[in-house]
N, CA, C, O and the ligand as a Tripos MOL2 file, in Angstrom:
@<TRIPOS>MOLECULE
protein
  305   303    77     0     0
PROTEIN
NO_CHARGES

@<TRIPOS>ATOM
      1 N         182.9980  -28.2520   43.6520 N.3       1 MET1
      2 CA        182.4240  -27.5650   42.4760 C.3       1 MET1
      3 C         182.6940  -26.0680   42.5520 C.2       1 MET1
      4 O         182.9340  -25.4040   41.5440 O.2       1 MET1
      5 N         182.6450  -25.5580   43.7830 N.am      2 MET2
      6 CA        182.8430  -24.1170   43.9840 C.3       2 MET2
      7 C         184.2540  -23.7090   43.5490 C.2       2 MET2
      8 O         184.4930  -22.5840   43.1100 O.2       2 MET2
      9 N         185.1830  -24.6680   43.6890 N.am      3 GLN3
     10 CA        186.5660  -24.3600   43.3180 C.3       3 GLN3
     11 C         186.6640  -24.0230   41.8330 C.2       3 GLN3
     12 O         187.4150  -23.1340   41.4310 O.2       3 GLN3
     13 N         185.9070  -24.7350   41.0430 N.am      4 TYR4
     14 CA        185.9440  -24.5060   39.5960 C.3       4 TYR4
     15 C         185.4610  -23.0980   39.2600 C.2       4 TYR4
     16 O         185.9770  -22.4130   38.3770 O.2       4 TYR4
     17 N         184.4390  -22.7140   40.0210 N.am      5 VAL5
     18 CA        183.8890  -21.3670   39.8000 C.3       5 VAL5
     19 C         184.9410  -20.3090   40.1170 C.2       5 VAL5
     20 O         185.1160  -19.3310   39.3920 O.2       5 VAL5
     21 N         185.6410  -20.5470   41.2410 N.am      6 ILE6
     22 CA        186.6710  -19.5800   41.6570 C.3       6 ILE6
     23 C         187.8070  -19.5640   40.6460 C.2       6 ILE6
     24 O         188.3030  -18.5030   40.2670 O.2       6 ILE6
     25 N         188.2160  -20.7640   40.2090 N.am      7 ILE7
     26 CA        189.2950  -20.8570   39.2170 C.3       7 ILE7
     27 C         188.8700  -20.1750   37.9180 C.2       7 ILE7
     28 O         189.6340  -19.4350   37.2990 O.2       7 ILE7
     29 N         187.6410  -20.4470   37.5330 N.am      8 ALA8
     30 CA        187.1300  -19.8290   36.3070 C.3       8 ALA8
     31 C         187.1090  -18.3140   36.4470 C.2       8 ALA8
     32 O         187.4320  -17.5850   35.5100 O.2       8 ALA8
     33 N         186.7290  -17.8570   37.6200 N.am      9 ALA9
     34 CA        186.6820  -16.4200   37.8730 C.3       9 ALA9
     35 C         188.0880  -15.8300   37.8240 C.2       9 ALA9
     36 O         188.3040  -14.7400   37.2960 O.2       9 ALA9
     37 N         189.0400  -16.5770   38.3870 N.am     10 LEU10
     38 CA        190.4300  -16.1210   38.3780 C.3      10 LEU10
     39 C         190.9640  -16.0540   36.9490 C.2      10 LEU10
     40 O         191.6310  -15.0940   36.5610 O.2      10 LEU10
     41 N         190.6570  -17.0910   36.1790 N.am     11 ILE11
     42 CA        191.1000  -17.1040   34.7750 C.3      11 ILE11
     43 C         190.4780  -15.9350   34.0240 C.2      11 ILE11
     44 O         191.1330  -15.2650   33.2250 O.2      11 ILE11
     45 N         189.2140  -15.7110   34.2990 N.am     12 ALA12
     46 CA        188.5210  -14.6030   33.6480 C.3      12 ALA12
     47 C         189.1620  -13.2770   34.0490 C.2      12 ALA12
     48 O         189.3180  -12.3710   33.2300 O.2      12 ALA12
     49 N         189.5270  -13.1860   35.3220 N.am     13 LEU13
     50 CA        190.1540  -11.9560   35.8210 C.3      13 LEU13
     51 C         191.5050  -11.7450   35.1470 C.2      13 LEU13
     52 O         191.8380  -10.6390   34.7210 O.2      13 LEU13
     53 N         192.2930  -12.8510   35.0570 N.am     14 ILE14
     54 CA        193.6090  -12.7630   34.4120 C.3      14 ILE14
     55 C         193.4420  -12.3570   32.9420 C.2      14 ILE14
     56 O         194.1600  -11.5000   32.4260 O.2      14 ILE14
     57 N         192.4900  -12.9900   32.3050 N.am     15 TYR15
     58 CA        192.2120  -12.6550   30.9080 C.3      15 TYR15
     59 C         191.8450  -11.1880   30.7650 C.2      15 TYR15
     60 O         192.3040  -10.4770   29.8710 O.2      15 TYR15
     61 N         190.9910  -10.7740   31.6980 N.am     16 PHE16
     62 CA        190.5150   -9.3880   31.6600 C.3      16 PHE16
     63 C         191.6880   -8.4300   31.8120 C.2      16 PHE16
     64 O         191.7850   -7.4240   31.1090 O.2      16 PHE16
     65 N         192.5920   -8.7700   32.7630 N.am     17 LEU17
     66 CA        193.7380   -7.8960   33.0110 C.3      17 LEU17
     67 C         194.6890   -7.8990   31.8150 C.2      17 LEU17
     68 O         195.3000   -6.8850   31.4770 O.2      17 LEU17
     69 N         194.7950   -9.0700   31.1890 N.am     18 TYR18
     70 CA        195.7060   -9.1780   30.0420 C.3      18 TYR18
     71 C         195.1500   -8.4410   28.8210 C.2      18 TYR18
     72 O         195.8800   -7.8140   28.0540 O.2      18 TYR18
     73 N         193.8520   -8.5420   28.6780 N.am     19 PHE19
     74 CA        193.2460   -7.9780   27.4700 C.3      19 PHE19
     75 C         192.8460   -6.5220   27.6450 C.2      19 PHE19
     76 O         192.4960   -5.8290   26.6890 O.2      19 PHE19
     77 N         192.9100   -6.0800   28.8980 N.am     20 LYS20
     78 CA        192.4860   -4.7080   29.1570 C.3      20 LYS20
     79 C         193.3440   -3.6730   28.4210 C.2      20 LYS20
     80 O         192.8060   -2.7150   27.8670 O.2      20 LYS20
     81 N         194.6880   -3.8550   28.4070 N.am     21 PRO21
     82 CA        195.4950   -2.8360   27.7170 C.3      21 PRO21
     83 C         195.1710   -2.7160   26.2370 C.2      21 PRO21
     84 O         195.5120   -1.7180   25.6020 O.2      21 PRO21
     85 N         194.5160   -3.7270   25.6870 N.am     22 LYS22
     86 CA        194.2420   -3.7250   24.2530 C.3      22 LYS22
     87 C         193.4370   -2.5250   23.7660 C.2      22 LYS22
     88 O         193.7530   -1.9570   22.7200 O.2      22 LYS22
     89 N         192.4050   -2.1310   24.5010 N.am     23 PRO23
     90 CA        191.6050   -0.9930   23.9930 C.3      23 PRO23
     91 C         192.4210    0.2480   23.7070 C.2      23 PRO23
     92 O         191.9770    1.1270   22.9680 O.2      23 PRO23
     93 N         193.6340    0.3340   24.2940 N.am     24 GLN24
     94 CA        194.4850    1.4880   24.0010 C.3      24 GLN24
     95 C         194.9060    1.5050   22.5340 C.2      24 GLN24
     96 O         195.2070    2.5470   21.9520 O.2      24 GLN24
     97 N         194.9120    0.2970   21.9650 N.am     25 LYS25
     98 CA        195.2460    0.2120   20.5490 C.3      25 LYS25
     99 C         194.0580    0.5840   19.6680 C.2      25 LYS25
    100 O         194.1080    0.4860   18.4420 O.2      25 LYS25
    101 N         193.0060    1.0070   20.3240 N.am     26 LYS26
    102 CA        191.7870    1.3380   19.6000 C.3      26 LYS26
    103 C         192.0320    2.4300   18.5510 C.2      26 LYS26
    104 O         191.2960    2.5620   17.5730 O.2      26 LYS26
    105 N         193.0930    3.2040   18.7940 N.am     27 GLU27
    106 CA        193.4040    4.2620   17.8270 C.3      27 GLU27
    107 C         193.5200    3.6930   16.4130 C.2      27 GLU27
    108 O         193.1800    4.3250   15.4130 O.2      27 GLU27
    109 N         194.0320    2.4370   16.3960 N.am     28 LYS28
    110 CA        194.1630    1.8000   15.0880 C.3      28 LYS28
    111 C         192.7950    1.5350   14.4730 C.2      28 LYS28
    112 O         192.5680    1.7490   13.2820 O.2      28 LYS28
    113 N         191.8780    1.0550   15.3420 N.am     29 THR29
    114 CA        190.5440    0.7470   14.8250 C.3      29 THR29
    115 C         189.8210    2.0250   14.4220 C.2      29 THR29
    116 O         189.0600    2.0450   13.4540 O.2      29 THR29
    117 N         190.0700    3.0990   15.1840 N.am     30 THR30
    118 CA        189.4350    4.3610   14.8030 C.3      30 THR30
    119 C         190.0140    4.8440   13.4780 C.2      30 THR30
    120 O         189.3430    5.4870   12.6710 O.2      30 THR30
    121 N         191.2960    4.5040   13.2910 N.am     31 GLU31
    122 CA        191.9210    4.8670   12.0200 C.3      31 GLU31
    123 C         191.2350    4.1410   10.8610 C.2      31 GLU31
    124 O         190.9480    4.7100    9.8070 O.2      31 GLU31
    125 N         190.9900    2.8460   11.1180 N.am     32 SER32
    126 CA        190.3590    2.0500   10.0680 C.3      32 SER32
    127 C         188.9290    2.5220    9.8380 C.2      32 SER32
    128 O         188.4320    2.5070    8.7120 O.2      32 SER32
    129 N         188.2690    2.9450   10.9260 N.am     33 THR33
    130 CA        186.9120    3.4530   10.7450 C.3      33 THR33
    131 C         186.9560    4.7840   10.0000 C.2      33 THR33
    132 O         186.0250    5.1590    9.2880 O.2      33 THR33
    133 N         188.0760    5.4820   10.1940 N.am     34 LYS34
    134 CA        188.2330    6.7420    9.4640 C.3      34 LYS34
    135 C         188.2520    6.4950    7.9640 C.2      34 LYS34
    136 O         187.6320    7.2070    7.1730 O.2      34 LYS34
    137 N         189.0020    5.4420    7.6100 N.am     35 THR35
    138 CA        189.1160    5.1460    6.1860 C.3      35 THR35
    139 C         187.7750    4.6830    5.6360 C.2      35 THR35
    140 O         187.3830    5.0250    4.5200 O.2      35 THR35
    141 N         187.0750    3.8820    6.4640 N.am     36 THR36
    142 CA        185.7610    3.4400    6.0170 C.3      36 THR36
    143 C         184.7730    4.6010    6.0810 C.2      36 THR36
    144 O         183.7640    4.6380    5.3770 O.2      36 THR36
    145 N         185.1130    5.5540    6.9640 N.am     37 LYS37
    146 CA        184.2260    6.6940    7.1290 C.3      37 LYS37
    147 C         184.3180    7.6420    5.9270 C.2      37 LYS37
    148 O         183.4610    8.5020    5.7240 O.2      37 LYS37
    149 N         185.3670    7.4590    5.1470 N.am     38 ALA38
    150 CA        185.5150    8.2930    3.9610 C.3      38 ALA38
    151 C         184.3490    8.0370    3.0230 C.2      38 ALA38
    152 O         184.4350    7.2450    2.0850 O.2      38 ALA38
    153 N         183.2660    8.7280    3.3050 N.am     39 ASP39
    154 CA        182.0370    8.4510    2.5590 C.3      39 ASP39
    155 C         181.9500    9.2950    1.2920 C.2      39 ASP39
    156 O         180.8680    9.7060    0.8730 O.2      39 ASP39
    157 N         183.0950    9.5400    0.7000 N.am     40 ALA40
    158 CA        183.0700   10.2820   -0.5640 C.3      40 ALA40
    159 C         182.3950    9.4570   -1.6500 C.2      40 ALA40
    160 O         181.8500    9.9860   -2.6190 O.2      40 ALA40
    161 N         182.4510    8.1410   -1.4550 N.am     41 ASN41
    162 CA        181.8480    7.2680   -2.4600 C.3      41 ASN41
    163 C         180.4260    6.8470   -2.0620 C.2      41 ASN41
    164 O         179.8150    5.9900   -2.6990 O.2      41 ASN41
    165 N         179.9250    7.4650   -1.0060 N.am     42 ASP42
    166 CA        178.5680    7.1260   -0.6000 C.3      42 ASP42
    167 C         177.5740    7.5270   -1.6790 C.2      42 ASP42
    168 O         177.7070    8.5540   -2.3450 O.2      42 ASP42
    169 N         176.5750    6.6690   -1.8190 N.am     43 MET43
    170 CA        175.5500    6.9620   -2.8150 C.3      43 MET43
    171 C         174.4600    7.8060   -2.1680 C.2      43 MET43
    172 O         173.8670    7.4170   -1.1620 O.2      43 MET43
    173 N         174.2170    8.9320   -2.7440 N.am     44 ILE44
    174 CA        173.2300    9.8710   -2.2160 C.3      44 ILE44
    175 C         172.0440    9.9210   -3.1730 C.2      44 ILE44
    176 O         172.2040   10.0120   -4.3900 O.2      44 ILE44
    177 N         170.8530    9.8580   -2.5900 N.am     45 GLU45
    178 CA        169.6670    9.8950   -3.4280 C.3      45 GLU45
    179 C         169.3270   11.3440   -3.7690 C.2      45 GLU45
    180 O         169.2870   12.2160   -2.9000 O.2      45 GLU45
    181 N         169.0900   11.5700   -5.0350 N.am     46 CYS46
    182 CA        168.7070   12.9030   -5.4840 C.3      46 CYS46
    183 C         167.3290   13.2350   -4.9180 C.2      46 CYS46
    184 O         166.4040   12.4250   -4.9840 O.2      46 CYS46
    185 N         167.2100   14.4380   -4.3630 N.am     47 ALA47
    186 CA        165.9520   14.8310   -3.7200 C.3      47 ALA47
    187 C         164.8470   15.0500   -4.7470 C.2      47 ALA47
    188 O         163.6670   15.0370   -4.3970 O.2      47 ALA47
    189 N         165.2120   15.2500   -5.9960 N.am     48 THR48
    190 CA        164.2030   15.5260   -7.0230 C.3      48 THR48
    191 C         163.8180   14.2730   -7.7950 C.2      48 THR48
    192 O         162.6450   13.9000   -7.8320 O.2      48 THR48
    193 N         164.7890   13.6270   -8.4060 N.am     49 CYS49
    194 CA        164.4630   12.5020   -9.2830 C.3      49 CYS49
    195 C         164.7320   11.1500   -8.6420 C.2      49 CYS49
    196 O         164.3520   10.1210   -9.2030 O.2      49 CYS49
    197 N         165.3780   11.1260   -7.4840 N.am     50 GLY50
    198 CA        165.5780    9.8660   -6.7890 C.3      50 GLY50
    199 C         166.7140    9.0330   -7.3160 C.2      50 GLY50
    200 O         166.9080    7.8960   -6.8860 O.2      50 GLY50
    201 N         167.4710    9.5890   -8.2470 N.am     51 VAL51
    202 CA        168.6120    8.8620   -8.7950 C.3      51 VAL51
    203 C         169.7500    8.9100   -7.7830 C.2      51 VAL51
    204 O         170.0120    9.9430   -7.1680 O.2      51 VAL51
    205 N         170.4130    7.7850   -7.6270 N.am     52 TYR52
    206 CA        171.5380    7.7320   -6.7090 C.3      52 TYR52
    207 C         172.8080    8.1360   -7.4330 C.2      52 TYR52
    208 O         173.1260    7.6210   -8.5050 O.2      52 TYR52
    209 N         173.5280    9.0680   -6.8250 N.am     53 SER53
    210 CA        174.8110    9.4650   -7.3910 C.3      53 SER53
    211 C         175.8240    9.5600   -6.2740 C.2      53 SER53
    212 O         175.4600    9.6900   -5.1050 O.2      53 SER53
    213 N         177.0940    9.4950   -6.6300 N.am     54 GLU54
    214 CA        178.1430    9.5650   -5.6250 C.3      54 GLU54
    215 C         178.1350   10.9280   -4.9590 C.2      54 GLU54
    216 O         177.8210   11.9500   -5.5680 O.2      54 GLU54
    217 N         178.4900   10.9000   -3.6940 N.am     55 LEU55
    218 CA        178.5080   12.1400   -2.9130 C.3      55 LEU55
    219 C         179.3920   13.1860   -3.5810 C.2      55 LEU55
    220 O         179.0970   14.3810   -3.5540 O.2      55 LEU55
    221 N         180.4680   12.7180   -4.1750 N.am     56 ASN56
    222 CA        181.3840   13.6290   -4.8690 C.3      56 ASN56
    223 C         180.6900   14.3470   -6.0220 C.2      56 ASN56
    224 O         180.9450   15.5210   -6.2880 O.2      56 ASN56
    225 N         179.8100   13.6190   -6.6950 N.am     57 ASP57
    226 CA        179.1790   14.1650   -7.8960 C.3      57 ASP57
    227 C         177.8760   14.9040   -7.5970 C.2      57 ASP57
    228 O         177.3680   15.6530   -8.4320 O.2      57 ASP57
    229 N         177.3470   14.6850   -6.4010 N.am     58 SER58
    230 CA        176.0540   15.3000   -6.0970 C.3      58 SER58
    231 C         176.2280   16.7420   -5.6470 C.2      58 SER58
    232 O         177.2990   17.1450   -5.1910 O.2      58 SER58
    233 N         175.1630   17.5010   -5.7840 N.am     59 ILE59
    234 CA        175.1810   18.9170   -5.4410 C.3      59 ILE59
    235 C         174.3580   19.1030   -4.1720 C.2      59 ILE59
    236 O         173.2140   18.6570   -4.0870 O.2      59 ILE59
    237 N         174.9530   19.7640   -3.1970 N.am     60 LEU60
    238 CA        174.2530   20.0100   -1.9370 C.3      60 LEU60
    239 C         173.6030   21.3830   -2.0020 C.2      60 LEU60
    240 O         174.2670   22.3980   -2.2120 O.2      60 LEU60
    241 N         172.2930   21.3890   -1.8180 N.am     61 SER61
    242 CA        171.5710   22.6560   -1.8330 C.3      61 SER61
    243 C         170.4550   22.6140   -0.8010 C.2      61 SER61
    244 O         169.6270   21.7030   -0.8160 O.2      61 SER61
    245 N         170.4290   23.5780    0.0820 N.am     62 ASN62
    246 CA        169.4210   23.6560    1.1380 C.3      62 ASN62
    247 C         169.3430   22.3650    1.9410 C.2      62 ASN62
    248 O         168.2600   21.9250    2.3280 O.2      62 ASN62
    249 N         170.5090   21.7600    2.1880 N.am     63 GLY63
    250 CA        170.5580   20.5440    2.9910 C.3      63 GLY63
    251 C         170.0940   19.3100    2.2560 C.2      63 GLY63
    252 O         169.9770   18.2470    2.8650 O.2      63 GLY63
    253 N         169.8280   19.4120    0.9800 N.am     64 LYS64
    254 CA        169.4210   18.2570    0.1890 C.3      64 LYS64
    255 C         170.4260   18.0300   -0.9280 C.2      64 LYS64
    256 O         171.0800   18.9500   -1.4190 O.2      64 LYS64
    257 N         170.5180   16.7740   -1.3010 N.am     65 TYR65
    258 CA        171.4680   16.4140   -2.3440 C.3      65 TYR65
    259 C         170.7380   16.2240   -3.6780 C.2      65 TYR65
    260 O         169.6620   15.6300   -3.7420 O.2      65 TYR65
    261 N         171.3390   16.7310   -4.7050 N.am     66 TYR66
    262 CA        170.7680   16.6040   -6.0530 C.3      66 TYR66
    263 C         171.8170   16.0440   -6.9920 C.2      66 TYR66
    264 O         173.0170   16.2110   -6.7750 O.2      66 TYR66
    265 N         171.3500   15.3760   -8.0400 N.am     67 CYS67
    266 CA        172.2740   14.7160   -8.9490 C.3      67 CYS67
    267 C         172.7910   15.7070   -9.9890 C.2      67 CYS67
    268 O         173.8760   15.5200  -10.5410 O.2      67 CYS67
    269 N         172.0340   16.7380  -10.2510 N.am     68 SER68
    270 CA        172.4460   17.6820  -11.2830 C.3      68 SER68
    271 C         171.8620   19.0690  -10.9840 C.2      68 SER68
    272 O         170.9860   19.2210  -10.1320 O.2      68 SER68
    273 N         172.3590   20.0520  -11.6920 N.am     69 LYS69
    274 CA        171.8710   21.4200  -11.5010 C.3      69 LYS69
    275 C         170.3860   21.5270  -11.8690 C.2      69 LYS69
    276 O         169.6280   22.2840  -11.2610 O.2      69 LYS69
    277 N         169.9950   20.7450  -12.8830 N.am     70 GLU70
    278 CA        168.6040   20.7480  -13.2990 C.3      70 GLU70
    279 C         167.6990   20.3650  -12.1280 C.2      70 GLU70
    280 O         166.6540   20.9730  -11.8930 O.2      70 GLU70
    281 N         168.1370   19.3410  -11.4090 N.am     71 CYS71
    282 CA        167.3290   18.8610  -10.2880 C.3      71 CYS71
    283 C         167.3350   19.8760   -9.1500 C.2      71 CYS71
    284 O         166.3520   20.0000   -8.4190 O.2      71 CYS71
    285 N         168.4460   20.6020   -9.0000 N.am     72 VAL72
    286 CA        168.4870   21.6490   -7.9760 C.3      72 VAL72
    287 C         167.4340   22.6970   -8.2960 C.2      72 VAL72
    288 O         166.7160   23.1610   -7.4100 O.2      72 VAL72
    289 N         167.3460   23.0700   -9.5780 N.am     73 GLU73
    290 CA        166.3610   24.0660   -9.9970 C.3      73 GLU73
    291 C         164.9360   23.5380   -9.7740 C.2      73 GLU73
    292 O         164.0590   24.2580   -9.2980 O.2      73 GLU73
    293 N         164.7330   22.2730  -10.1270 N.am     74 GLU74
    294 CA        163.4160   21.6730   -9.9680 C.3      74 GLU74
    295 C         163.0560   21.5340   -8.5040 C.2      74 GLU74
    296 O         161.8950   21.6700   -8.1170 O.2      74 GLU74
    297 N         164.0680   21.2600   -7.6960 N.am     75 GLY75
    298 CA        163.8060   21.0300   -6.2750 C.3      75 GLY75
    299 C         163.3990   22.2930   -5.5380 C.2      75 GLY75
    300 O         162.8820   22.2180   -4.4240 O.2      75 GLY75
    301 N         163.6160   23.4170   -6.1240 N.am     76 ARG76
    302 CA        163.2840   24.6850   -5.4580 C.3      76 ARG76
    303 C         161.8260   25.0800   -5.5670 C.2      76 ARG76
    304 O         161.4290   26.1240   -5.0480 O.2      76 ARG76
    305 ZN        168.1290   14.3190   -9.9040 Zn       77 ZN77
@<TRIPOS>BOND
     1     1     2 1
     2     2     3 1
     3     3     4 2
     4     3     5 am
     5     5     6 1
     6     6     7 1
     7     7     8 2
     8     7     9 am
     9     9    10 1
    10    10    11 1
    11    11    12 2
    12    11    13 am
    13    13    14 1
    14    14    15 1
    15    15    16 2
    16    15    17 am
    17    17    18 1
    18    18    19 1
    19    19    20 2
    20    19    21 am
    21    21    22 1
    22    22    23 1
    23    23    24 2
    24    23    25 am
    25    25    26 1
    26    26    27 1
    27    27    28 2
    28    27    29 am
    29    29    30 1
    30    30    31 1
    31    31    32 2
    32    31    33 am
    33    33    34 1
    34    34    35 1
    35    35    36 2
    36    35    37 am
    37    37    38 1
    38    38    39 1
    39    39    40 2
    40    39    41 am
    41    41    42 1
    42    42    43 1
    43    43    44 2
    44    43    45 am
    45    45    46 1
    46    46    47 1
    47    47    48 2
    48    47    49 am
    49    49    50 1
    50    50    51 1
    51    51    52 2
    52    51    53 am
    53    53    54 1
    54    54    55 1
    55    55    56 2
    56    55    57 am
    57    57    58 1
    58    58    59 1
    59    59    60 2
    60    59    61 am
    61    61    62 1
    62    62    63 1
    63    63    64 2
    64    63    65 am
    65    65    66 1
    66    66    67 1
    67    67    68 2
    68    67    69 am
    69    69    70 1
    70    70    71 1
    71    71    72 2
    72    71    73 am
    73    73    74 1
    74    74    75 1
    75    75    76 2
    76    75    77 am
    77    77    78 1
    78    78    79 1
    79    79    80 2
    80    79    81 am
    81    81    82 1
    82    82    83 1
    83    83    84 2
    84    83    85 am
    85    85    86 1
    86    86    87 1
    87    87    88 2
    88    87    89 am
    89    89    90 1
    90    90    91 1
    91    91    92 2
    92    91    93 am
    93    93    94 1
    94    94    95 1
    95    95    96 2
    96    95    97 am
    97    97    98 1
    98    98    99 1
    99    99   100 2
   100    99   101 am
   101   101   102 1
   102   102   103 1
   103   103   104 2
   104   103   105 am
   105   105   106 1
   106   106   107 1
   107   107   108 2
   108   107   109 am
   109   109   110 1
   110   110   111 1
   111   111   112 2
   112   111   113 am
   113   113   114 1
   114   114   115 1
   115   115   116 2
   116   115   117 am
   117   117   118 1
   118   118   119 1
   119   119   120 2
   120   119   121 am
   121   121   122 1
   122   122   123 1
   123   123   124 2
   124   123   125 am
   125   125   126 1
   126   126   127 1
   127   127   128 2
   128   127   129 am
   129   129   130 1
   130   130   131 1
   131   131   132 2
   132   131   133 am
   133   133   134 1
   134   134   135 1
   135   135   136 2
   136   135   137 am
   137   137   138 1
   138   138   139 1
   139   139   140 2
   140   139   141 am
   141   141   142 1
   142   142   143 1
   143   143   144 2
   144   143   145 am
   145   145   146 1
   146   146   147 1
   147   147   148 2
   148   147   149 am
   149   149   150 1
   150   150   151 1
   151   151   152 2
   152   151   153 am
   153   153   154 1
   154   154   155 1
   155   155   156 2
   156   155   157 am
   157   157   158 1
   158   158   159 1
   159   159   160 2
   160   159   161 am
   161   161   162 1
   162   162   163 1
   163   163   164 2
   164   163   165 am
   165   165   166 1
   166   166   167 1
   167   167   168 2
   168   167   169 am
   169   169   170 1
   170   170   171 1
   171   171   172 2
   172   171   173 am
   173   173   174 1
   174   174   175 1
   175   175   176 2
   176   175   177 am
   177   177   178 1
   178   178   179 1
   179   179   180 2
   180   179   181 am
   181   181   182 1
   182   182   183 1
   183   183   184 2
   184   183   185 am
   185   185   186 1
   186   186   187 1
   187   187   188 2
   188   187   189 am
   189   189   190 1
   190   190   191 1
   191   191   192 2
   192   191   193 am
   193   193   194 1
   194   194   195 1
   195   195   196 2
   196   195   197 am
   197   197   198 1
   198   198   199 1
   199   199   200 2
   200   199   201 am
   201   201   202 1
   202   202   203 1
   203   203   204 2
   204   203   205 am
   205   205   206 1
   206   206   207 1
   207   207   208 2
   208   207   209 am
   209   209   210 1
   210   210   211 1
   211   211   212 2
   212   211   213 am
   213   213   214 1
   214   214   215 1
   215   215   216 2
   216   215   217 am
   217   217   218 1
   218   218   219 1
   219   219   220 2
   220   219   221 am
   221   221   222 1
   222   222   223 1
   223   223   224 2
   224   223   225 am
   225   225   226 1
   226   226   227 1
   227   227   228 2
   228   227   229 am
   229   229   230 1
   230   230   231 1
   231   231   232 2
   232   231   233 am
   233   233   234 1
   234   234   235 1
   235   235   236 2
   236   235   237 am
   237   237   238 1
   238   238   239 1
   239   239   240 2
   240   239   241 am
   241   241   242 1
   242   242   243 1
   243   243   244 2
   244   243   245 am
   245   245   246 1
   246   246   247 1
   247   247   248 2
   248   247   249 am
   249   249   250 1
   250   250   251 1
   251   251   252 2
   252   251   253 am
   253   253   254 1
   254   254   255 1
   255   255   256 2
   256   255   257 am
   257   257   258 1
   258   258   259 1
   259   259   260 2
   260   259   261 am
   261   261   262 1
   262   262   263 1
   263   263   264 2
   264   263   265 am
   265   265   266 1
   266   266   267 1
   267   267   268 2
   268   267   269 am
   269   269   270 1
   270   270   271 1
   271   271   272 2
   272   271   273 am
   273   273   274 1
   274   274   275 1
   275   275   276 2
   276   275   277 am
   277   277   278 1
   278   278   279 1
   279   279   280 2
   280   279   281 am
   281   281   282 1
   282   282   283 1
   283   283   284 2
   284   283   285 am
   285   285   286 1
   286   286   287 1
   287   287   288 2
   288   287   289 am
   289   289   290 1
   290   290   291 1
   291   291   292 2
   292   291   293 am
   293   293   294 1
   294   294   295 1
   295   295   296 2
   296   295   297 am
   297   297   298 1
   298   298   299 1
   299   299   300 2
   300   299   301 am
   301   301   302 1
   302   302   303 1
   303   303   304 2
@<TRIPOS>SUBSTRUCTURE
     1 MET1         2 RESIDUE 1 A MET
     2 MET2         6 RESIDUE 1 A MET
     3 GLN3        10 RESIDUE 1 A GLN
     4 TYR4        14 RESIDUE 1 A TYR
     5 VAL5        18 RESIDUE 1 A VAL
     6 ILE6        22 RESIDUE 1 A ILE
     7 ILE7        26 RESIDUE 1 A ILE
     8 ALA8        30 RESIDUE 1 A ALA
     9 ALA9        34 RESIDUE 1 A ALA
    10 LEU10       38 RESIDUE 1 A LEU
    11 ILE11       42 RESIDUE 1 A ILE
    12 ALA12       46 RESIDUE 1 A ALA
    13 LEU13       50 RESIDUE 1 A LEU
    14 ILE14       54 RESIDUE 1 A ILE
    15 TYR15       58 RESIDUE 1 A TYR
    16 PHE16       62 RESIDUE 1 A PHE
    17 LEU17       66 RESIDUE 1 A LEU
    18 TYR18       70 RESIDUE 1 A TYR
    19 PHE19       74 RESIDUE 1 A PHE
    20 LYS20       78 RESIDUE 1 A LYS
    21 PRO21       82 RESIDUE 1 A PRO
    22 LYS22       86 RESIDUE 1 A LYS
    23 PRO23       90 RESIDUE 1 A PRO
    24 GLN24       94 RESIDUE 1 A GLN
    25 LYS25       98 RESIDUE 1 A LYS
    26 LYS26      102 RESIDUE 1 A LYS
    27 GLU27      106 RESIDUE 1 A GLU
    28 LYS28      110 RESIDUE 1 A LYS
    29 THR29      114 RESIDUE 1 A THR
    30 THR30      118 RESIDUE 1 A THR
    31 GLU31      122 RESIDUE 1 A GLU
    32 SER32      126 RESIDUE 1 A SER
    33 THR33      130 RESIDUE 1 A THR
    34 LYS34      134 RESIDUE 1 A LYS
    35 THR35      138 RESIDUE 1 A THR
    36 THR36      142 RESIDUE 1 A THR
    37 LYS37      146 RESIDUE 1 A LYS
    38 ALA38      150 RESIDUE 1 A ALA
    39 ASP39      154 RESIDUE 1 A ASP
    40 ALA40      158 RESIDUE 1 A ALA
    41 ASN41      162 RESIDUE 1 A ASN
    42 ASP42      166 RESIDUE 1 A ASP
    43 MET43      170 RESIDUE 1 A MET
    44 ILE44      174 RESIDUE 1 A ILE
    45 GLU45      178 RESIDUE 1 A GLU
    46 CYS46      182 RESIDUE 1 A CYS
    47 ALA47      186 RESIDUE 1 A ALA
    48 THR48      190 RESIDUE 1 A THR
    49 CYS49      194 RESIDUE 1 A CYS
    50 GLY50      198 RESIDUE 1 A GLY
    51 VAL51      202 RESIDUE 1 A VAL
    52 TYR52      206 RESIDUE 1 A TYR
    53 SER53      210 RESIDUE 1 A SER
    54 GLU54      214 RESIDUE 1 A GLU
    55 LEU55      218 RESIDUE 1 A LEU
    56 ASN56      222 RESIDUE 1 A ASN
    57 ASP57      226 RESIDUE 1 A ASP
    58 SER58      230 RESIDUE 1 A SER
    59 ILE59      234 RESIDUE 1 A ILE
    60 LEU60      238 RESIDUE 1 A LEU
    61 SER61      242 RESIDUE 1 A SER
    62 ASN62      246 RESIDUE 1 A ASN
    63 GLY63      250 RESIDUE 1 A GLY
    64 LYS64      254 RESIDUE 1 A LYS
    65 TYR65      258 RESIDUE 1 A TYR
    66 TYR66      262 RESIDUE 1 A TYR
    67 CYS67      266 RESIDUE 1 A CYS
    68 SER68      270 RESIDUE 1 A SER
    69 LYS69      274 RESIDUE 1 A LYS
    70 GLU70      278 RESIDUE 1 A GLU
    71 CYS71      282 RESIDUE 1 A CYS
    72 VAL72      286 RESIDUE 1 A VAL
    73 GLU73      290 RESIDUE 1 A GLU
    74 GLU74      294 RESIDUE 1 A GLU
    75 GLY75      298 RESIDUE 1 A GLY
    76 ARG76      302 RESIDUE 1 A ARG
    77 ZN77       305 GROUP 0 **** ****
């Protein structure tokens, strides 16, 4: 029975050695996360009225996001 454990361990070791170089390709995954990280389309809640608007369309003021200039004025 112990032999199976050793064989399994050896297979696991071989697998580990074979799959180890893979993380070097992680640059690709970071690239893909970069694209997903493009949070320009993230929905940001307006600090005044609570309406969600795209990050592109929202206004950043005092570290808070607002949907419109009116809300920026109100938020002050
Ligand atoms: Zn608003």
